[in-house]
C-alpha positions, 0 to 999 in steps of 0.5 A: 436449540439447533441453530440450523432450524433458525437459519433459512432463506426467508424474507428475513434471512439469506444464506451465502457460502462466501463473501464474493468481493469480486462478484458483489451482485450475488449478495447486493441483490439481497441487500436491495431486497431487504432495504426495500422491505422490512430489513433482513440479515445476510448469513455467510459461511453456510450452504443452501443445505445448512451446512456451516462452512465458515469463511476463508480469511474473513479478516482480509475481506473485512469492513471495520467500524467503530471509533476513529482510533480503532479504525486506524489501528485495524487498518494498520493491522490489515497492512501488517498482515498482508505486507511481506519483508525481505532481508539482506545479510550484512557482515555482522547482521541483517537488514529488513527490507519491507514492501511498505514503509510503516512511517508512510502508510501510518501517515497516509491512514491517519490523514485519510481518516482525520481529513476525509469529508464526513458529509459524503454519505455512504462512503468510507476509507479503503485500503487496497493492496495489489501486487505492485502497490497499496492504495489508501482511498479517502472520501473528499478532495483537496479542501481547496478544490485544487487537484494534488496531481497538478501540484508539488505535494512537498509545497502544499501547506497543512490544512485541516478539514476536520480540526477537532479530529486532527487535535485528538490524533495529535493529543494521542501521539498519532499525528503532529500538530504542524506540518504536511503529511505528504513529506513524511509519506515521501520521505519514509521511502527515500531512505529504503534500500530498494528505493528509486524514482519509480517507487516514489509514493504518488497522489491523486485526487478530484472533487470527491476522493483522495488516494495515496498510491505507495509502490511495493518496494520489493516488486520486481526486485531479485530475491538474492540481494547482494551483501556488499554495499557497493553492489547495492549502489551499482544495482540502484544506479542501473535501475535508475538508468539502464544505459549508464556506463561503468565510467559513470558508475565509478565517478558517482560511487567514487572508485575506479572503473576497473573495481566497478567492472570486477563488481558487476562481473560477480553480480549474477542478477545483472547483465549488459545486453548489446555492446557500446552505447547501443546496449543496456543493462538488464536486471534478472528477476526471480520468478 
């Protein structure tokens, strides 16, 4: 039996060379046609001439179905495949610098699956990774109807929309029985080397959706990260305030101004533009 003889564009089959996620109309028209007749099948990875070409990186454009546990595990695997890491050498070892904090995205994904509104038909949890951030979208807003962006997430009490699901995740060790996940998502970021206030996770909701936005910690960060811990502290302070003085840096770190100036002189990724109080610091980013 030749598979090519069974594959033809008819009222029951439609062939597509690629899964065009940015041009869904190219295959949504076929889905609509099938939905309005007797159904049918879309076959991706084959040309109109019946040449089987396959799909490039199909896992990263995949849509998963199955149990809530498999959805969570597949979601985390997707993130790990697409998230990169930087490394910083120290005197005796090297430190890992991930783009995204595993503890944070684990908590965000578990909450998205366990607390989504399953009465919203035709929607699902989305994980979207951009250059500068990752967003995890979940159907259904806050259970009390409030907008999370108008509240302090650290003061929001734990509320379970689906207590049975939440209990299952708890018994399997995926989530804790008590406590809000917002603090865990934010807290996971605060102890990372590249963290500053601009890299703080944020939350957005309306009546129909809830989205967690987690910044890429390594976005716009120089690849050649200084080895000296004091250099790291200096760069972090400058990143938070590009007009900070060397005197203030010295006072915060607890060293002399002369020591700070010596370190600044040796850090190639930073420079002071202008002079006096009218000037500012710039951090060079390698392209």
